[in-house]
C-alpha positions as CSV (number, residue, x, y, z in Angstrom):
1,M,-165.3,-3.9,-0.7
2,E,-163.2,-6.7,0.3
3,I,-164.0,-8.8,-2.7
4,L,-163.1,-6.0,-5.1
5,S,-159.7,-5.5,-3.0
6,N,-158.9,-9.3,-3.5
7,I,-159.8,-8.8,-7.3
8,M,-157.4,-6.0,-7.7
9,E,-154.7,-8.0,-5.9
10,H,-155.2,-10.7,-8.1
11,R,-155.1,-8.6,-11.2
12,Y,-151.9,-7.0,-9.9
13,K,-150.3,-10.3,-9.2
14,D,-151.0,-11.3,-12.9
15,L,-149.2,-8.1,-14.0
16,I,-146.0,-8.8,-12.1
17,Y,-145.7,-12.4,-11.3
18,N,-142.8,-14.2,-13.3
19,K,-142.4,-11.0,-15.4
20,T,-139.4,-8.7,-16.0
21,I,-140.2,-5.4,-14.2
22,A,-138.3,-2.0,-14.2
23,L,-138.8,0.4,-11.4
24,V,-137.6,3.7,-12.3
25,G,-136.7,6.6,-9.7
26,P,-136.1,10.1,-10.5
27,A,-132.3,10.4,-9.4
28,K,-130.2,12.9,-11.1
29,Y,-127.6,10.3,-12.4
30,M,-130.3,9.1,-14.7
31,E,-129.8,12.2,-16.9
32,D,-127.8,11.3,-20.0
33,S,-127.7,7.7,-18.9
34,H,-129.1,6.4,-22.2
35,L,-131.0,3.6,-20.3
36,G,-134.3,4.3,-22.1
37,S,-134.3,1.5,-24.5
38,E,-132.9,-0.9,-21.8
39,I,-135.8,0.1,-19.4
40,D,-138.4,-0.3,-22.2
41,S,-137.4,-3.8,-22.9
42,H,-138.9,-5.1,-19.6
43,D,-142.3,-6.8,-19.7
44,C,-143.5,-3.8,-17.4
45,V,-142.3,-0.6,-16.3
46,A,-143.3,1.3,-13.1
47,R,-142.7,4.7,-12.2
48,L,-143.1,6.9,-9.2
49,N,-145.3,9.9,-8.3
50,R,-144.4,12.7,-11.0
51,G,-142.1,10.3,-12.9
52,I,-144.5,10.0,-15.9
53,E,-144.1,13.7,-16.6
54,L,-140.4,13.1,-17.6
55,I,-141.0,10.5,-20.4
56,Q,-141.6,13.0,-23.3
57,T,-138.4,14.8,-22.5
58,R,-136.2,12.2,-21.0
59,N,-137.3,9.2,-22.9
60,K,-133.6,8.2,-24.0
61,D,-132.6,8.1,-20.5
62,I,-135.6,6.5,-18.6
63,G,-137.6,5.1,-21.4
64,S,-141.3,5.8,-22.2
65,K,-143.3,2.8,-21.1
66,S,-145.3,3.4,-17.9
67,N,-147.5,0.5,-17.0
68,I,-147.6,1.2,-13.3
69,L,-147.8,4.4,-11.3
70,Y,-146.7,4.2,-7.6
71,S,-148.5,7.4,-6.4
72,C,-148.7,8.8,-2.7
73,L,-152.0,10.5,-4.0
74,I,-151.2,13.8,-2.4
75,E,-151.7,16.3,-5.2
76,K,-149.2,19.0,-4.1
77,A,-146.1,19.9,-6.4
78,E,-143.9,18.5,-3.6
79,N,-145.6,15.2,-3.9
80,T,-147.5,13.5,-6.8
81,G,-148.7,16.7,-8.7
82,K,-152.1,16.7,-10.2
83,L,-153.5,13.4,-11.1
84,N,-155.1,13.6,-14.4
85,V,-156.7,10.4,-15.5
86,N,-156.5,11.4,-19.2
87,T,-152.6,12.0,-18.9
88,L,-152.4,8.6,-17.1
89,K,-154.1,6.8,-19.7
90,K,-152.3,8.5,-22.5
91,C,-149.1,7.3,-20.8
92,G,-150.2,3.7,-20.8
93,V,-150.8,3.5,-17.1
94,E,-152.4,0.2,-16.5
95,F,-152.3,0.3,-12.8
96,V,-152.2,3.0,-10.1
97,V,-150.8,1.7,-6.6
98,A,-150.7,3.8,-3.3
99,P,-149.4,3.5,0.1
100,P,-152.0,3.3,3.0
101,A,-152.4,6.0,5.5
102,S,-150.0,5.7,8.3
103,T,-148.4,7.6,11.4
104,I,-145.2,9.5,10.9
105,Q,-143.4,6.3,12.0
106,G,-145.1,4.3,9.1
107,I,-147.4,2.5,11.5
108,S,-150.6,1.6,9.4
109,M,-153.8,0.5,11.0
110,S,-156.1,0.0,8.0
111,T,-155.9,-0.2,4.2
112,V,-157.4,3.2,3.6
113,P,-155.9,6.1,1.6
114,H,-153.9,9.0,2.9
115,P,-156.0,11.5,4.6
116,D,-154.7,14.3,2.2
117,A,-155.8,12.4,-0.7
118,N,-158.5,13.8,-2.6
119,P,-161.5,11.2,-2.6
120,V,-162.9,12.6,-5.9
121,T,-159.6,11.9,-7.6
122,I,-159.5,8.4,-6.4
123,E,-163.0,7.7,-7.4
124,N,-162.2,9.0,-11.0
125,I,-159.1,7.0,-11.2
126,K,-161.1,3.9,-10.1
127,K,-163.6,4.5,-12.8
128,H,-161.0,4.3,-15.5
129,I,-157.7,2.5,-14.3
130,P,-157.4,-0.5,-11.8
131,F,-156.3,0.8,-8.5
132,R,-154.8,-0.7,-5.4
133,L,-153.7,0.3,-2.1
134,V,-150.7,-1.5,-0.5
135,D,-151.9,-3.9,2.4
136,H,-151.4,-2.0,5.8
137,V,-149.8,-4.8,7.5
138,F,-147.3,-5.2,4.7
139,H,-146.6,-1.5,4.9
140,T,-146.4,-1.4,8.8
141,K,-144.0,-4.5,8.8
142,L,-141.7,-2.6,6.3
143,A,-141.8,0.5,8.5
144,E,-140.8,-1.5,11.5
145,D,-138.0,-3.1,9.7
146,I,-136.5,0.2,8.6
147,R,-137.5,2.0,11.7
148,C,-139.3,5.1,9.8
149,R,-142.1,5.4,7.3
150,P,-141.0,4.4,3.9
151,N,-141.3,6.6,0.9
152,T,-143.1,5.8,-2.0
153,G,-140.3,4.6,-4.3
154,F,-138.8,2.5,-1.4
155,L,-142.1,0.9,-0.6
156,A,-142.7,0.2,-4.4
157,I,-139.4,-2.0,-4.5
158,Y,-140.5,-4.5,-1.8
159,D,-144.3,-4.2,-2.8
160,I,-143.3,-5.4,-6.4
161,L,-141.0,-8.3,-4.8
162,N,-143.9,-9.4,-3.0
163,Y,-145.5,-10.5,-6.2
164,K,-142.6,-12.5,-7.3
165,P,-141.5,-11.1,-10.5
166,K,-138.9,-13.1,-12.6
167,K,-136.7,-9.9,-12.5
168,L,-136.7,-6.6,-10.9
169,S,-134.4,-4.0,-12.3
170,L,-134.0,-0.8,-10.3
171,Y,-133.0,2.5,-12.1
172,G,-132.6,5.9,-10.6
173,F,-132.6,5.3,-6.9
174,S,-130.0,7.5,-4.9
175,F,-131.4,8.1,-1.5
176,Y,-131.0,11.7,-2.4
177,L,-127.1,11.4,-2.4
178,D,-127.4,13.4,-5.6
179,G,-130.9,15.0,-5.5
180,F,-133.2,14.2,-8.4
181,D,-133.7,14.9,-12.1
182,S,-133.5,18.6,-12.9
183,A,-137.0,18.4,-14.6
184,Y,-138.4,16.4,-11.8
185,K,-140.6,18.5,-9.7
186,A,-139.4,21.8,-11.1
187,D,-142.3,23.8,-10.0
188,V,-142.0,23.1,-6.2
189,P,-142.5,26.3,-4.7
190,I,-139.2,26.2,-2.4
191,E,-135.7,26.8,-3.6
192,R,-134.6,23.7,-5.2
193,D,-131.4,23.0,-3.2
194,K,-133.3,23.5,0.1
195,F,-136.1,21.4,-1.2
196,I,-133.5,18.5,-2.1
197,N,-131.9,18.8,1.4
198,K,-135.2,18.6,3.1
199,C,-135.9,15.3,1.4
200,F,-132.4,14.1,2.2
201,T,-132.5,14.9,6.0
202,S,-136.2,13.9,6.6
203,T,-137.0,12.5,9.9
204,R,-140.0,10.7,8.4
205,H,-138.4,9.0,5.5
206,I,-134.9,8.4,6.8
207,Q,-132.7,7.8,4.0
208,K,-129.8,6.1,5.8
209,N,-132.1,3.5,7.4
210,M,-133.6,2.7,3.9
211,W,-130.0,2.7,2.6
212,Q,-128.9,0.1,5.1
213,Y,-131.9,-2.1,4.6
214,A,-131.5,-2.1,0.9
215,K,-127.8,-3.1,1.4
216,E,-129.0,-5.9,3.4
217,T,-131.9,-7.2,1.0
218,L,-131.0,-6.2,-2.5
219,L,-127.4,-6.6,-3.1
220,N,-127.3,-10.2,-3.1
221,N,-130.8,-10.9,-4.2
222,P,-130.9,-13.0,-7.2
223,V,-134.3,-11.6,-8.5
224,V,-133.0,-7.8,-8.3
225,N,-130.8,-6.4,-11.0
226,L,-129.3,-3.0,-9.8
227,D,-128.1,-0.2,-12.3
228,N,-124.4,0.7,-12.0
229,T,-124.8,3.9,-9.8
230,L,-127.2,2.0,-7.4
231,Q,-124.7,-0.9,-7.2
232,F,-122.0,1.5,-6.2
233,I,-124.3,3.6,-3.5
234,L,-125.2,0.2,-1.9
235,N,-121.7,-1.1,-1.7
236,L,-120.6,2.2,0.0
237,E,-119.2,1.7,3.6
238,I,-121.0,4.7,5.1
239,F,-124.0,6.8,4.1
240,D,-122.5,10.1,3.2
241,R,-122.6,12.4,0.1
242,R,-119.0,13.0,0.2
243,E,-118.3,9.3,-0.3
244,Y,-121.0,9.2,-3.0
245,E,-119.2,12.3,-4.7
246,K,-116.0,10.3,-5.0
247,K,-117.6,8.3,-7.8
């Protein structure tokens, strides 16, 4: 098992190391951004949870390449949705990456999947697409740094940076200051504004803590390229929706 894990780590490093990577989040500000061609110009494009569902209708804004999928593996509408291997392969996914199981504070004791993940789904993915779990020590260190459990997208940023890309370009991250794309998770069985506010005020994934850490580690990072809106967000003096709305 450990040998297989090491093989996956090396394969993932080959995909990221010294490459230009675009990581695309689902923030609402990506609508009508016309950034699709720019995103697809990267060597490799990573998406989050149900983000690959948008590439058919939003490709002019978010691109169509989907080399990597970061998925929490929880197949609920609120999380990653149904993980269909044929769909993943059709979208061009070359690697599926998932966070390890952890406490509500993000402390992880071993590199194993979330207990709510379906083992059958995981095994099916492994048969057809390279799969890796983020190392639990790395996950715990990040959680301790931000004093909460990182969400999948935030974890993806630092996991990719850990593999030394030539450039990591970030698109569509707003820390829920503007919610998310109107087509993203549209089938969630809860009133949409309530769901977005639930994400924004989460006590597990504390958005303000992640925003503050991103300010400290991404703004002046020579490897990181921020889209204009994310640059604005990380330059805010306080984490407040009213400040964001001034834009």
